[in-house]
mmCIF file of the C-alpha atoms, coordinates in Angstrom:
data_MODEL
# 
_entry.id   MODEL 
# 
loop_
_atom_site.group_PDB 
_atom_site.id 
_atom_site.type_symbol 
_atom_site.label_atom_id 
_atom_site.label_alt_id 
_atom_site.label_comp_id 
_atom_site.label_asym_id 
_atom_site.label_entity_id 
_atom_site.label_seq_id 
_atom_site.pdbx_PDB_ins_code 
_atom_site.Cartn_x 
_atom_site.Cartn_y 
_atom_site.Cartn_z 
_atom_site.occupancy 
_atom_site.B_iso_or_equiv 
_atom_site.pdbx_formal_charge 
_atom_site.auth_seq_id 
_atom_site.auth_comp_id 
_atom_site.auth_asym_id 
_atom_site.auth_atom_id 
_atom_site.pdbx_PDB_model_num 
ATOM 1   C CA . MET A 1 1   ? 0.000   0.000  0.000   1.00 0.00 ? 1   MET A CA 1 
ATOM 2   C CA . THR A 1 2   ? 1.446   3.396  -0.958  1.00 0.00 ? 2   THR A CA 1 
ATOM 3   C CA . PHE A 1 3   ? 1.688   6.443  1.284   1.00 0.00 ? 3   PHE A CA 1 
ATOM 4   C CA . PHE A 1 4   ? -1.284  8.107  -0.405  1.00 0.00 ? 4   PHE A CA 1 
ATOM 5   C CA . GLU A 1 5   ? -3.438  4.969  -0.253  1.00 0.00 ? 5   GLU A CA 1 
ATOM 6   C CA . LYS A 1 6   ? -2.804  4.801  3.494   1.00 0.00 ? 6   LYS A CA 1 
ATOM 7   C CA . ILE A 1 7   ? -3.682  8.455  3.960   1.00 0.00 ? 7   ILE A CA 1 
ATOM 8   C CA . PHE A 1 8   ? -6.781  8.557  1.780   1.00 0.00 ? 8   PHE A CA 1 
ATOM 9   C CA . LYS A 1 9   ? -8.351  5.175  2.438   1.00 0.00 ? 9   LYS A CA 1 
ATOM 10  C CA . LYS A 1 10  ? -11.588 5.418  4.330   1.00 0.00 ? 10  LYS A CA 1 
ATOM 11  C CA . GLU A 1 11  ? -11.269 4.503  7.962   1.00 0.00 ? 11  GLU A CA 1 
ATOM 12  C CA . GLU A 1 12  ? -13.359 5.350  10.930  1.00 0.00 ? 12  GLU A CA 1 
ATOM 13  C CA . GLU A 1 13  ? -10.319 6.627  12.810  1.00 0.00 ? 13  GLU A CA 1 
ATOM 14  C CA . ILE A 1 14  ? -7.487  8.629  11.299  1.00 0.00 ? 14  ILE A CA 1 
ATOM 15  C CA . ASP A 1 15  ? -4.111  8.610  13.031  1.00 0.00 ? 15  ASP A CA 1 
ATOM 16  C CA . ILE A 1 16  ? -3.320  12.314 12.706  1.00 0.00 ? 16  ILE A CA 1 
ATOM 17  C CA . GLU A 1 17  ? 0.145   11.909 14.236  1.00 0.00 ? 17  GLU A CA 1 
ATOM 18  C CA . GLU A 1 18  ? 1.095   9.306  11.625  1.00 0.00 ? 18  GLU A CA 1 
ATOM 19  C CA . PHE A 1 19  ? -0.279  11.526 8.871   1.00 0.00 ? 19  PHE A CA 1 
ATOM 20  C CA . LEU A 1 20  ? 1.656   14.598 10.047  1.00 0.00 ? 20  LEU A CA 1 
ATOM 21  C CA . ASN A 1 21  ? 4.860   12.629 10.609  1.00 0.00 ? 21  ASN A CA 1 
ATOM 22  C CA . ASN A 1 22  ? 4.662   11.134 7.096   1.00 0.00 ? 22  ASN A CA 1 
ATOM 23  C CA . LEU A 1 23  ? 4.462   14.605 5.552   1.00 0.00 ? 23  LEU A CA 1 
ATOM 24  C CA . ASP A 1 24  ? 8.138   15.056 6.416   1.00 0.00 ? 24  ASP A CA 1 
ATOM 25  C CA . VAL A 1 25  ? 9.127   11.655 5.021   1.00 0.00 ? 25  VAL A CA 1 
ATOM 26  C CA . GLU A 1 26  ? 8.669   12.652 1.403   1.00 0.00 ? 26  GLU A CA 1 
ATOM 27  C CA . GLU A 1 27  ? 11.968  13.012 -0.361  1.00 0.00 ? 27  GLU A CA 1 
ATOM 28  C CA . GLU A 1 28  ? 13.170  16.595 -0.131  1.00 0.00 ? 28  GLU A CA 1 
ATOM 29  C CA . SER A 1 29  ? 15.313  17.298 -3.130  1.00 0.00 ? 29  SER A CA 1 
ATOM 30  C CA . MET A 1 30  ? 15.971  20.826 -4.269  1.00 0.00 ? 30  MET A CA 1 
ATOM 31  C CA . VAL A 1 31  ? 13.960  21.468 -7.373  1.00 0.00 ? 31  VAL A CA 1 
ATOM 32  C CA . GLU A 1 32  ? 16.231  23.414 -9.643  1.00 0.00 ? 32  GLU A CA 1 
ATOM 33  C CA . ASP A 1 33  ? 13.459  25.282 -11.420 1.00 0.00 ? 33  ASP A CA 1 
ATOM 34  C CA . ALA A 1 34  ? 11.836  26.568 -8.208  1.00 0.00 ? 34  ALA A CA 1 
ATOM 35  C CA . ASP A 1 35  ? 11.535  30.341 -7.972  1.00 0.00 ? 35  ASP A CA 1 
ATOM 36  C CA . ALA A 1 36  ? 12.145  30.302 -4.223  1.00 0.00 ? 36  ALA A CA 1 
ATOM 37  C CA . TYR A 1 37  ? 12.501  27.976 -1.272  1.00 0.00 ? 37  TYR A CA 1 
ATOM 38  C CA . VAL A 1 38  ? 11.170  27.961 2.285   1.00 0.00 ? 38  VAL A CA 1 
ATOM 39  C CA . LYS A 1 39  ? 14.198  27.521 4.522   1.00 0.00 ? 39  LYS A CA 1 
ATOM 40  C CA . PRO A 1 40  ? 13.776  26.555 8.190   1.00 0.00 ? 40  PRO A CA 1 
ATOM 41  C CA . ILE A 1 41  ? 16.638  27.955 10.281  1.00 0.00 ? 41  ILE A CA 1 
ATOM 42  C CA . PRO A 1 42  ? 17.104  27.509 14.037  1.00 0.00 ? 42  PRO A CA 1 
ATOM 43  C CA . LEU A 1 43  ? 18.125  30.915 15.380  1.00 0.00 ? 43  LEU A CA 1 
ATOM 44  C CA . SER A 1 44  ? 20.753  30.659 18.100  1.00 0.00 ? 44  SER A CA 1 
ATOM 45  C CA . SER A 1 45  ? 23.907  32.478 16.939  1.00 0.00 ? 45  SER A CA 1 
ATOM 46  C CA . ASP A 1 46  ? 25.228  35.369 14.878  1.00 0.00 ? 46  ASP A CA 1 
ATOM 47  C CA . SER A 1 47  ? 25.943  33.006 11.991  1.00 0.00 ? 47  SER A CA 1 
ATOM 48  C CA . ASP A 1 48  ? 22.284  31.909 11.986  1.00 0.00 ? 48  ASP A CA 1 
ATOM 49  C CA . SER A 1 49  ? 21.074  35.497 11.620  1.00 0.00 ? 49  SER A CA 1 
ATOM 50  C CA . GLN A 1 50  ? 23.591  36.002 8.796   1.00 0.00 ? 50  GLN A CA 1 
ATOM 51  C CA . LEU A 1 51  ? 22.392  32.819 7.086   1.00 0.00 ? 51  LEU A CA 1 
ATOM 52  C CA . ALA A 1 52  ? 18.785  34.038 7.346   1.00 0.00 ? 52  ALA A CA 1 
ATOM 53  C CA . SER A 1 53  ? 19.761  37.393 5.838   1.00 0.00 ? 53  SER A CA 1 
ATOM 54  C CA . ASP A 1 54  ? 21.650  35.689 3.008   1.00 0.00 ? 54  ASP A CA 1 
ATOM 55  C CA . GLU A 1 55  ? 18.650  33.485 2.197   1.00 0.00 ? 55  GLU A CA 1 
ATOM 56  C CA . LEU A 1 56  ? 16.353  36.516 2.124   1.00 0.00 ? 56  LEU A CA 1 
ATOM 57  C CA . LYS A 1 57  ? 18.676  38.279 -0.300  1.00 0.00 ? 57  LYS A CA 1 
ATOM 58  C CA . LYS A 1 58  ? 18.463  35.191 -2.544  1.00 0.00 ? 58  LYS A CA 1 
ATOM 59  C CA . GLY A 1 59  ? 14.664  35.594 -2.537  1.00 0.00 ? 59  GLY A CA 1 
ATOM 60  C CA . ASN A 1 60  ? 13.897  32.686 -0.218  1.00 0.00 ? 60  ASN A CA 1 
ATOM 61  C CA . ILE A 1 61  ? 11.354  32.600 2.602   1.00 0.00 ? 61  ILE A CA 1 
ATOM 62  C CA . VAL A 1 62  ? 12.823  31.893 6.037   1.00 0.00 ? 62  VAL A CA 1 
ATOM 63  C CA . LEU A 1 63  ? 11.105  30.175 8.944   1.00 0.00 ? 63  LEU A CA 1 
ATOM 64  C CA . LEU A 1 64  ? 13.116  30.997 12.058  1.00 0.00 ? 64  LEU A CA 1 
ATOM 65  C CA . ASN A 1 65  ? 12.879  28.648 15.032  1.00 0.00 ? 65  ASN A CA 1 
ATOM 66  C CA . ILE A 1 66  ? 13.353  30.906 18.062  1.00 0.00 ? 66  ILE A CA 1 
ATOM 67  C CA . GLY A 1 67  ? 12.042  28.485 20.701  1.00 0.00 ? 67  GLY A CA 1 
ATOM 68  C CA . ASP A 1 68  ? 15.307  27.543 22.394  1.00 0.00 ? 68  ASP A CA 1 
ATOM 69  C CA . LEU A 1 69  ? 16.807  31.032 22.345  1.00 0.00 ? 69  LEU A CA 1 
ATOM 70  C CA . SER A 1 70  ? 13.626  32.693 23.627  1.00 0.00 ? 70  SER A CA 1 
ATOM 71  C CA . LYS A 1 71  ? 13.785  30.472 26.713  1.00 0.00 ? 71  LYS A CA 1 
ATOM 72  C CA . ARG A 1 72  ? 17.515  30.951 27.302  1.00 0.00 ? 72  ARG A CA 1 
ATOM 73  C CA . ASN A 1 73  ? 18.416  34.523 26.349  1.00 0.00 ? 73  ASN A CA 1 
ATOM 74  C CA . ALA A 1 74  ? 15.797  37.127 25.426  1.00 0.00 ? 74  ALA A CA 1 
ATOM 75  C CA . ILE A 1 75  ? 18.432  39.834 24.964  1.00 0.00 ? 75  ILE A CA 1 
ATOM 76  C CA . LYS A 1 76  ? 20.378  37.762 22.411  1.00 0.00 ? 76  LYS A CA 1 
ATOM 77  C CA . LEU A 1 77  ? 17.119  36.884 20.656  1.00 0.00 ? 77  LEU A CA 1 
ATOM 78  C CA . ARG A 1 78  ? 16.250  40.567 20.314  1.00 0.00 ? 78  ARG A CA 1 
ATOM 79  C CA . GLU A 1 79  ? 19.726  41.316 18.951  1.00 0.00 ? 79  GLU A CA 1 
ATOM 80  C CA . LEU A 1 80  ? 19.602  38.533 16.334  1.00 0.00 ? 80  LEU A CA 1 
ATOM 81  C CA . ILE A 1 81  ? 16.052  39.374 15.224  1.00 0.00 ? 81  ILE A CA 1 
ATOM 82  C CA . SER A 1 82  ? 17.082  43.048 14.932  1.00 0.00 ? 82  SER A CA 1 
ATOM 83  C CA . ARG A 1 83  ? 19.913  42.040 12.587  1.00 0.00 ? 83  ARG A CA 1 
ATOM 84  C CA . VAL A 1 84  ? 17.541  40.057 10.400  1.00 0.00 ? 84  VAL A CA 1 
ATOM 85  C CA . LYS A 1 85  ? 15.065  42.963 10.463  1.00 0.00 ? 85  LYS A CA 1 
ATOM 86  C CA . ILE A 1 86  ? 17.733  45.300 9.065   1.00 0.00 ? 86  ILE A CA 1 
ATOM 87  C CA . THR A 1 87  ? 17.984  43.040 6.007   1.00 0.00 ? 87  THR A CA 1 
ATOM 88  C CA . VAL A 1 88  ? 14.179  42.807 5.796   1.00 0.00 ? 88  VAL A CA 1 
ATOM 89  C CA . ASP A 1 89  ? 13.964  46.607 5.693   1.00 0.00 ? 89  ASP A CA 1 
ATOM 90  C CA . GLU A 1 90  ? 16.782  46.880 3.139   1.00 0.00 ? 90  GLU A CA 1 
ATOM 91  C CA . ILE A 1 91  ? 15.120  44.494 0.679   1.00 0.00 ? 91  ILE A CA 1 
ATOM 92  C CA . ASN A 1 92  ? 11.528  45.598 1.405   1.00 0.00 ? 92  ASN A CA 1 
ATOM 93  C CA . GLY A 1 93  ? 10.609  42.191 2.813   1.00 0.00 ? 93  GLY A CA 1 
ATOM 94  C CA . ASP A 1 94  ? 8.371   41.362 5.760   1.00 0.00 ? 94  ASP A CA 1 
ATOM 95  C CA . ILE A 1 95  ? 8.644   39.700 9.172   1.00 0.00 ? 95  ILE A CA 1 
ATOM 96  C CA . ALA A 1 96  ? 6.055   38.372 11.619  1.00 0.00 ? 96  ALA A CA 1 
ATOM 97  C CA . ARG A 1 97  ? 5.915   36.096 14.624  1.00 0.00 ? 97  ARG A CA 1 
ATOM 98  C CA . ILE A 1 98  ? 3.571   33.243 13.745  1.00 0.00 ? 98  ILE A CA 1 
ATOM 99  C CA . SER A 1 99  ? 3.811   31.280 17.006  1.00 0.00 ? 99  SER A CA 1 
ATOM 100 C CA . ASN A 1 100 ? 5.721   31.339 20.274  1.00 0.00 ? 100 ASN A CA 1 
ATOM 101 C CA . ASP A 1 101 ? 8.569   29.442 18.615  1.00 0.00 ? 101 ASP A CA 1 
ATOM 102 C CA . ARG A 1 102 ? 8.453   30.620 14.986  1.00 0.00 ? 102 ARG A CA 1 
ATOM 103 C CA . VAL A 1 103 ? 9.104   33.826 13.068  1.00 0.00 ? 103 VAL A CA 1 
ATOM 104 C CA . LEU A 1 104 ? 8.287   34.018 9.366   1.00 0.00 ? 104 LEU A CA 1 
ATOM 105 C CA . VAL A 1 105 ? 10.558  36.226 7.264   1.00 0.00 ? 105 VAL A CA 1 
ATOM 106 C CA . THR A 1 106 ? 9.864   36.947 3.610   1.00 0.00 ? 106 THR A CA 1 
ATOM 107 C CA . PRO A 1 107 ? 11.799  38.589 0.797   1.00 0.00 ? 107 PRO A CA 1 
ATOM 108 C CA . ALA A 1 108 ? 10.611  41.467 -1.381  1.00 0.00 ? 108 ALA A CA 1 
ATOM 109 C CA . ARG A 1 109 ? 7.271   40.973 -3.122  1.00 0.00 ? 109 ARG A CA 1 
ATOM 110 C CA . VAL A 1 110 ? 6.022   38.573 -0.422  1.00 0.00 ? 110 VAL A CA 1 
ATOM 111 C CA . LYS A 1 111 ? 3.948   40.237 2.297   1.00 0.00 ? 111 LYS A CA 1 
ATOM 112 C CA . ILE A 1 112 ? 2.515   38.691 5.446   1.00 0.00 ? 112 ILE A CA 1 
ATOM 113 C CA . ILE A 1 113 ? -1.078  39.490 6.372   1.00 0.00 ? 113 ILE A CA 1 
ATOM 114 C CA . LYS A 1 114 ? -1.022  40.245 10.074  1.00 0.00 ? 114 LYS A CA 1 
ATOM 115 C CA . ARG A 1 115 ? -4.154  39.987 12.200  1.00 0.00 ? 115 ARG A CA 1 
ATOM 116 C CA . LYS A 1 116 ? -4.707  41.085 15.738  1.00 0.00 ? 116 LYS A CA 1 
ATOM 117 C CA . GLU A 1 117 ? -6.581  38.486 17.740  1.00 0.00 ? 117 GLU A CA 1 
# 
């Protein structure tokens, strides 16, 4: 039985954890004709903020994982996010916190719709 047959066969109970875990199992090869990529980057050091900035300048979308750093060092987190924000402003991109542990950063021509809850 293939992955898709398992996911889409009719069952009374769906194992959502298995479904979500199998989403990451698909082979992730860089498609050479893609216009842009979504790059997850754990933010914990100066080199991570530089990597995020470099990816933005290449036109890629960055998903920063700030969970560990936000628990350990709020001052360092603010410093690293400020560095990324400088690049965002330079290239006319956008930045938004999408959860307690994630910040979405986009290059020019990609805007984030922000809603107050």
